[in-house]
C-alpha positions as CSV (number, residue, x, y, z in Angstrom):
1,M,-102.2,-2.3,97.5
2,F,-98.7,-3.7,97.6
3,G,-96.1,-4.2,95.0
4,E,-97.1,-1.6,92.6
5,D,-93.9,-0.8,91.0
6,G,-94.4,0.9,87.7
7,A,-95.6,-0.2,84.4
8,G,-95.9,-4.0,84.1
9,R,-95.7,-4.6,87.6
10,P,-99.3,-4.3,88.9
11,G,-99.8,-4.4,92.6
12,K,-102.0,-6.8,94.5
13,E,-104.0,-6.8,97.7
14,I,-102.5,-8.7,100.7
15,P,-104.2,-8.8,104.1
16,V,-101.9,-7.6,107.0
17,T,-102.6,-8.2,110.7
18,G,-102.3,-5.1,112.8
19,F,-99.1,-4.2,114.3
20,R,-97.3,-1.0,115.7
21,I,-94.0,0.2,114.4
22,D,-91.3,2.8,115.2
23,A,-92.1,6.3,114.1
24,H,-88.5,6.7,112.8
25,E,-85.3,4.5,112.3
26,V,-83.6,3.4,115.3
27,T,-80.9,6.0,116.2
28,N,-77.4,5.8,117.4
29,R,-78.6,6.9,120.9
30,Q,-81.1,4.0,121.0
31,F,-78.4,1.5,119.7
32,A,-76.0,2.8,122.2
33,A,-78.5,2.2,125.0
34,F,-78.9,-1.5,124.0
35,A,-75.1,-2.2,123.4
36,A,-74.4,-0.7,127.0
37,A,-77.2,-2.8,128.5
38,T,-76.2,-5.9,126.9
39,G,-72.6,-5.6,125.8
40,Y,-73.6,-6.7,122.3
41,R,-71.0,-6.3,119.5
42,T,-72.1,-6.0,116.0
43,R,-70.7,-8.0,113.1
44,A,-68.8,-5.0,111.9
45,E,-67.2,-4.7,115.5
46,R,-66.4,-8.4,115.6
47,D,-64.9,-8.4,112.1
48,G,-63.2,-5.2,112.4
49,A,-64.5,-3.6,109.2
50,S,-67.4,-2.5,107.1
51,A,-68.3,-1.1,103.9
52,I,-68.3,2.7,103.5
53,F,-69.6,5.0,100.6
54,V,-66.7,7.1,99.2
55,A,-67.5,9.6,96.4
56,P,-65.3,9.3,93.5
57,T,-63.6,12.4,92.2
58,E,-64.1,11.6,88.4
59,P,-66.9,10.1,86.4
60,V,-67.2,6.4,86.7
61,P,-69.4,3.8,85.1
62,L,-72.6,3.4,87.0
63,D,-72.7,-0.5,86.8
64,D,-69.6,-0.8,89.0
65,A,-70.4,-0.2,92.5
66,T,-66.9,-1.0,93.5
67,R,-66.1,2.4,92.2
68,W,-67.8,4.1,95.2
69,W,-67.7,1.4,97.9
70,R,-64.8,0.8,100.2
71,F,-64.3,-2.0,102.8
72,V,-62.7,0.0,105.6
73,K,-61.1,-1.5,108.7
74,G,-62.1,0.1,111.9
75,A,-65.6,1.1,110.5
76,D,-68.6,0.2,112.6
77,W,-71.7,1.9,114.1
78,R,-69.4,3.9,116.6
79,H,-67.1,4.8,113.8
80,P,-69.3,5.3,110.9
81,Q,-66.5,6.7,108.5
82,G,-63.9,4.5,109.9
83,P,-60.9,5.2,112.4
84,G,-60.9,8.8,113.7
85,S,-64.6,9.3,113.1
86,S,-67.2,9.2,115.8
87,L,-70.9,9.8,116.7
88,H,-70.2,13.3,118.1
89,D,-73.3,15.3,117.2
90,N,-75.1,12.5,115.3
91,W,-76.7,10.7,118.1
92,Q,-80.0,11.2,116.4
93,A,-79.1,9.8,113.0
94,P,-80.0,6.3,112.3
95,V,-77.6,3.7,113.4
96,V,-75.8,2.1,110.3
97,H,-73.1,-0.6,109.8
98,V,-75.6,-3.2,111.2
99,D,-76.5,-6.4,109.5
100,R,-79.8,-8.3,109.6
101,A,-78.8,-10.2,112.8
102,D,-77.8,-7.1,114.5
103,A,-81.0,-5.4,113.7
104,A,-83.1,-8.5,114.9
105,A,-81.0,-8.6,118.1
106,Y,-81.9,-5.0,118.8
107,A,-85.5,-5.6,118.0
108,A,-86.0,-8.5,120.4
109,W,-84.3,-6.5,123.2
110,A,-86.8,-3.6,122.5
111,G,-89.7,-6.1,122.8
112,G,-90.4,-6.3,119.0
113,F,-89.3,-7.7,115.8
114,L,-88.0,-6.8,112.3
115,P,-91.1,-6.1,110.2
116,G,-92.0,-8.4,107.3
117,V,-92.0,-7.0,103.7
118,E,-95.8,-6.8,103.7
119,Q,-95.8,-5.0,107.1
120,W,-93.1,-2.5,106.2
121,E,-94.8,-1.7,102.9
122,R,-98.2,-1.1,104.8
123,A,-96.5,1.4,107.0
124,A,-94.6,3.0,104.4
125,R,-97.8,3.7,102.1
126,G,-99.7,5.3,105.0
127,R,-103.4,5.8,103.8
128,Q,-102.3,5.9,100.2
129,T,-104.3,2.9,98.7
130,T,-104.0,3.8,94.9
131,A,-101.0,3.7,92.5
132,R,-98.9,6.9,92.8
133,D,-96.1,8.4,90.5
134,A,-92.9,6.7,91.8
135,M,-91.2,10.2,92.1
136,A,-93.9,11.7,94.0
137,W,-92.9,9.8,97.2
138,A,-89.6,11.7,97.4
139,F,-90.5,14.9,95.7
140,D,-93.4,17.5,95.7
141,H,-93.1,19.8,92.7
142,G,-89.3,19.4,92.6
143,K,-88.8,19.9,96.3
144,A,-87.4,17.0,98.3
145,Q,-89.8,15.3,100.8
146,A,-87.1,12.8,101.8
147,N,-83.4,12.4,102.2
148,V,-82.2,11.4,98.7
149,W,-79.3,12.2,96.6
150,E,-79.7,15.6,94.8
151,G,-77.2,16.0,91.9
152,V,-75.2,13.6,89.7
153,F,-74.6,10.4,91.5
154,P,-72.0,9.3,92.7
155,M,-70.0,12.5,92.4
156,I,-72.0,15.5,93.3
157,D,-74.7,15.7,96.0
158,T,-75.8,19.3,96.1
159,A,-77.4,19.0,99.5
160,A,-80.3,21.0,98.2
161,D,-82.5,19.2,100.7
162,G,-80.3,20.4,103.5
163,Y,-78.2,17.1,103.9
164,A,-75.2,15.5,102.1
165,G,-75.4,12.2,103.6
166,I,-77.3,10.7,106.4
167,A,-79.8,13.2,108.2
168,P,-80.9,13.0,111.7
169,V,-84.3,11.2,111.9
170,A,-87.6,12.9,111.4
171,R,-86.2,16.0,109.6
172,F,-88.6,15.5,106.6
173,P,-92.3,15.3,106.6
174,A,-94.1,12.2,108.0
175,N,-96.4,10.1,106.1
176,S,-100.0,9.9,106.8
177,F,-99.5,7.3,109.5
178,G,-97.1,9.8,111.2
179,L,-93.9,7.7,110.3
180,Y,-90.7,9.4,109.3
181,D,-88.1,8.5,106.6
182,M,-90.0,5.5,105.2
183,V,-88.3,6.7,101.9
184,G,-84.8,7.8,101.8
185,N,-82.2,8.4,104.7
186,V,-81.1,4.8,104.9
187,W,-82.4,1.4,103.6
188,E,-84.0,-0.7,106.3
189,W,-83.8,-4.3,107.0
190,V,-86.9,-6.5,106.8
191,A,-87.3,-9.9,108.4
192,G,-86.2,-13.0,106.7
193,D,-84.1,-16.2,106.9
194,S,-82.7,-16.3,103.6
195,P,-78.9,-15.9,103.2
196,V,-79.8,-13.0,100.7
197,G,-81.7,-10.5,102.7
198,L,-84.0,-7.7,101.6
199,V,-83.8,-3.8,102.4
200,K,-86.6,-1.4,101.8
201,G,-87.0,2.2,101.4
202,G,-84.0,3.5,99.5
203,S,-81.4,5.9,101.0
204,F,-79.4,9.0,100.7
205,L,-77.7,7.4,97.9
206,C,-80.7,7.1,95.7
207,A,-80.7,9.6,92.8
208,T,-82.8,10.2,89.8
209,N,-79.7,8.9,87.6
210,Y,-79.2,5.9,89.8
211,C,-81.1,3.5,92.0
212,A,-84.3,5.9,92.1
213,N,-85.9,3.7,94.8
214,F,-88.0,6.5,95.9
215,R,-91.2,4.2,96.7
216,P,-92.6,1.8,99.2
217,A,-92.6,-1.1,96.6
218,A,-89.1,-0.9,95.8
219,F,-86.5,-3.3,97.4
220,Q,-83.0,-4.3,97.1
221,A,-81.4,-7.7,97.6
222,Q,-78.6,-7.5,100.4
223,E,-76.3,-10.2,101.9
224,Q,-77.8,-10.5,105.3
225,D,-74.4,-10.4,107.1
226,F,-72.9,-7.5,105.1
227,P,-73.3,-4.2,107.0
228,T,-72.8,-0.9,105.2
229,S,-72.8,2.8,105.8
230,H,-76.3,3.2,104.2
231,I,-78.5,0.4,106.0
232,G,-80.4,0.7,109.3
233,F,-83.7,-0.5,110.4
234,R,-86.8,0.2,112.5
235,V,-88.7,-2.1,114.8
236,A,-92.3,-3.4,114.7
237,Y,-94.4,-4.6,117.6
238,R,-97.3,-6.8,118.3
239,L,-100.6,-5.3,119.3
240,R,-101.3,-5.9,122.9
């Protein structure tokens, strides 16, 4: 079942040809190997800037994302928080500040491709074939099962799940297919050729009072050439 997304949005069955997919999001270490081998420079590196989440210090309207996003010169995958920041001990965190073309370039180098929407959702659902409460994908009796925002977005993340911000991959329970972080941590690019792309899975910025995209069916429109500090990807592969 695909697309089940709450009342009024019934799911539908769509056949999906078999494929393989990475167990976790592509990490900084993996992307660094790609960049070293090919000399590839991401859009953020070429443009010299990228978008970073910055928590406001006072209450702000939730319908104005400009209150917590900043376009920062010098921000890129090597400097995720802008000038002066580095990967340091974050080699196992998912790579961010990559646009869809950057993600597709890595995927091709790795011998794979960006998953399509249906492929991604099939992987995310695991063996779950019936409708499920939307919150259950991220919480089990109130305990976080994914890296999401806990607290009042966008000011206070209590880090009750152990992380305020991006977590290293595979720190939360895998789904029934053995795949990690299909919900939360960072949004993930899926394949497409439209100027407006799609990302799936939600991120560490999804909270109960904002976004709340804690489920495989959820998606967000995203300009395909606009990298940010909360979007990464994983790679799918054809069966041999």
